[in-house]
N, C-alpha and C positions, 0 to 999 in steps of 0.2 A: 744634418738638418740645419745647423747654425749657418753653414756655408750657403745653403739654399735660401735661407731667410735673408742673409746679407745681400746676395746677388739679386733676389727679388726686389728688395728695398732699393738697391742701386738702380735697377731697371726702371722702376717707377720714378725715382728721383731724377734720372736723366730725362725721362719723358716730360716730367713736370717743368724742370728748369728750361729745357730747350723749347718746349711747347709754349710756355708762358712768356719766355723772353725772346723768342724769335729764332728761327733756324731755317736755312734754305734747303732745297731738295737734296743737294749733294751731301750736305752735312747729315741730313736725316738718314740717307742711305748708309753712310759710314757708321753712324751711331747704331743703326739697326744691326748691321753686320757684326760690329764689335760686341754688342750686347748678346746677340744670338750665339756667337762663338763662346763667350764666357759662360753662357747658361747651359749649353748642351751637355756639360759635364755634371750637372746637378740633377735634382729630383724633378718629378713631373710638375710640381707646383711652381718651380722656377721657370720651366718651359712656358707655362701659361703666362707668367709675368713678362717674359720676353716677347711673346706674341702681342701682348698689350702694348709694349714699347714700340714694336715695329709699326703697329697701326697708329698709335698716338703721335709718334714723331713725324710720320708721313702726313697726318692730318694737319700737323702744326705748320706745314709749309705753305698752306693756303694763303695767297697774298691778295688782298683787296683793300679798298679804302672803307673806313667806317665813318658814317656821318648821320646826324639826326637833323631833319628839317623841321624847325619850330620857329616860333617868334623869337628873334635874336635877342630881344630885350629881356626875355624871361630869365635867362641864366644870369645876365649882367645885373639885373636889379633885384633878383630874388622873387619876382612875381610868380604867380601860379602858371603852370604850363598851359598853353592853349592847345587843346586836342582837336582833331587827330594829329598824332606825331608820325611822321614817316622816317623810318630808320633803315639805312642800308648797312648790312652787316658784313662780316669778314668773307662770307661766301658770295657777296655781291647781290644778295637777295633783299628786296625791299619789303619791309614789314610795316604795316600800318597799325598803330596802336590807337584805338578809338577813344579810350578813357584811361584814367589813372588806374594801374593794376591794383587789385585788392588781395590777390594771392599769387605769390611768386615761388618758383623753384629755382635754386641756384645750382648750376652744374660746374662750378669752378671756385676754388678757395679764394682767389682774388676777387671774383664777383661777389662772393658772400661778404668779404670784408668791406667792400665799397657799399653794398646795400645796407649793412649795419651802420657804417659811418654816416650814412645819409639819414639815419633815424627810421629805417624801414624794416627793422628786424621783426616787427609785429605782423608784417604781411608775408614773412618768409615761412613757407609751409614745408619746404623740402630743401635738402642740401646733400652734398656727397660725403663719402666716408672721410675725405681729406679736408673737408671744411672744419677747421678746429679753432678758428679765431673770429670774433671773441669767444672765450671759452664756453659761454652759455649756449652757443649755437649747437653744441653737441646734443642738446636735449630735443632738437628738432628732428623730425623723421628723416632718415637717410634714404637716398635713392640709389646708393651704390657707387659705382666708379664714375670718374670724370668723363672718360671718353665714351663709354658704353653703359649708361645708367640703366636701371630697371624701368623699362618703358611702362609696364603695367602699374608699377607703383606711382609713377608720375601721373598717369591718367587717373588713377584712383584719387590722388590729391587734388585733381581738377583745378590746376592753376590758370590764371589769366595769361601768364607769361612765364616762359622758361628763359633764363639768362645763362649762357654758357661761354666757356673759354674756347680758344682756337684749337684745342686738341679734342674737342667734341667731335665724334665721328660723323661722317656724312650719312652713314647708315642710320644712326640714331636720329639725326636731324630729319631725314626723310620719313622715318617711322612716325615720329611725333607730329610733324606737319601734315602727314597723310591722315592722321587721326584728328586733325583740326586744332592741334595745340600750337600756339604761337611761340616761336623760338627766335631769339636774337643771339648771334655769336659776336662777342666783344673782340675787337681787333687788338692784336699785340701792338705795343708801342716800343720804340727804340730810343726815345728821348724822355727826360723827366717832364718837359713841357707837354709831351703827348699824354702823360698820365693826368695832368690837369685838364686837358681837353676831354679825356675819357670820363673823368669824374663829372665834368660839366654835362656831358651828354647823358650819363646815367641819371643825373639830377633832373634833366628835362624829361626823360622817359618816365621816371617815377614820381614826377611832380614834387621834387625836393630841391628846387633851385637855390633857395636861400641856404639850405644845409650844405649843398655842394660848394657854394661860394665861401662859406665859413670854413669848410674842410680845406679848401685850396689855400685860403688866406693863412690858416694855421701852418700848413706845410711850408709855404713860402717864407713865413716868418722864421721857422726853425732852420731852414736851409740858409737863409740870410744871416742868422745868428752864428751858424757854423763858419760861414765865409768870413765874417768879421773877426771871429776868434783866431782863425788860422792864417789870416792874410799876411802877417809879418814873418811867418815861418815857412811859407810855401817855396821859398828859394831852396829849402832843404827837403823837398817833398820825397817821401819814401817810395821805392820801387815795390810794387805790390803784385802778388800772384794769388789768384782766386781758384781754389780747387773745386771742380765739379766732380771729377773722378780721377783715379790714379791706379797705377799698378796693372794687374791683369785685365782690368776693365778698360784700360786705355787712359791716356792723359787728356783730359778735357778741362778747358777753362773758358773764360769769357773773352772773346775777341773784341776788337775795336768797334765793331758794328752792333754790339749787343747792349741791352738795357743795363745789365749789371756793370758794364764798363762805365756807363754814364754815372752810376751811383758812386763808383770808386773815384772817378774824376771829380765829382762834386764834393767828395769828402777830402780832396786834396792829395789823393794818391796818384802815382804813375803806374798804369797797368802795363806790366812787362810784355803782355800779349797783345798790345794795342795794334800791332801790324798784322795780326791774324784776323781772318774773316771767319766769323761764327765761333766754333767751339773746339775744334781739334788742335792739339798741341803735341809736343814731343818732349821726352825726358832730356834730350840733348839741348833743346832750346831753353828748357827750364834751368839746367845746370849752368849753361852759359850766362843766362840772365842773373842768376844767383840773387833773388830778390831780398829786400830788407825785411819785408813783412809777408807772411802767408796767412790768408784767411781760408778757413776750412769748415765744412759743416760738422756739427757735433757728432754725427753718426760715424764720421771717418777719422776722428781725432786720435783715437787710441792706437791706430796702426801706422798712420802716415809717418810720424817722427821716428819710428823704429824700422822702417822699410828702406832698404837701399834702392836707388842712390839718393833718395830724398833725405835720408838721415845725415848726409854730408853737406846739405845746404846751410849757408850761413845763418839764415833765419831760424833754422832748427837748432843749430848749435848755440845761438844767442837767445833762444827761447822767445822768439818773436813769431811763433805760430799760434794763431788765435782761433779757437773753436767757438763758433757762434751759431745760434739758431738763424738759419739763412732765409727763413720765410719772408722776412721784411725786405730782403733783396730780390728774392725770386718772384714774389707776387707783386704785381703792379697795382698800387693803391696807396691809401693814406699813410701806411707805415713806411713807405719809401723815404720819407723825411726823417723818420727815426733811424733808418738804416744809414743815411748820410751822417747823422750825428754819432751813431755807434762806431762807425768806421773812423771818423775823424778823431774821436777820442783815443782810438788805438794807434792811429798814425801820428798824432800830436799830443801825447799825454801831458807834456809840460805846459803847453799853451792852455789847456783846459784846467790844469792845476793852478796856474797863475790867475785865470779868470775866476776860479772859485775862491781863491785867497783874497782877491781884490774887493 
């Protein structure tokens, strides 16, 4: 049972990371095959998790541009949004929002974080099982999974708008829109600047333009402070490896075209997998790169350092493997600036110690 739970958790973790942070169709197929193979040896509950991963990672490959057509000055000045707002989502669907939403269901942890950061938690009537930040959102009714939520529950909540991530299934989208529920799919970003644009757009949709401007300003200030602190030490930038999965589940990390790569770079690290596209990696490449620092999710920390051949890596031997809560990296939103600061403090501890002492 423990193995089943671990593989099930890994299946969803892979889907969340690759869905939220971008993944092309080739990578999606590879991930699906890997997860399926790893899961067929476990119990039925794990098989169900694998099916979810196959569907969600495939849905994550949808490529489209996301834009909101509103008064351009609204976001810049913090003025009230001028409705109607026309929003073109990740599926290429144009959604017209006639007035400021008064009841929202969020079908994505990152969406929930942005909504709350914009001061709109009071109109959030539904969220998924995985929406756990800020902590008090757990008291809000859950609609179930991210990709295939409980449609009946959403209809019962009677929202003006459903905001979902890119791993939201097309089937769920069509069911809800067929019932007259408005749904927008927030597009994945691959650059930190793209997150600023996404927050601006969400502010326009939710009539929270000033709040969006304030959130972005705070994020930029924190990132700038990090850059200032480490600027004299970047000549000795550490080589970094970010663990998405390892071992029997396959070696996955963040390639040079992913959002997490951008976070690592902003924190002053050199991603050893920068030349890789998307997520797939190999043990051979990792051993050859022999990184200075390894960042790993908390759930995987206990076994990575004791599993060959990872146990022979220099970062493991020198105890430079850091287990962190990776939500602030994996979820695109206000906490990405916190992620930059967290990583920078791990990469340049002496620089931050000097700053604190000054």
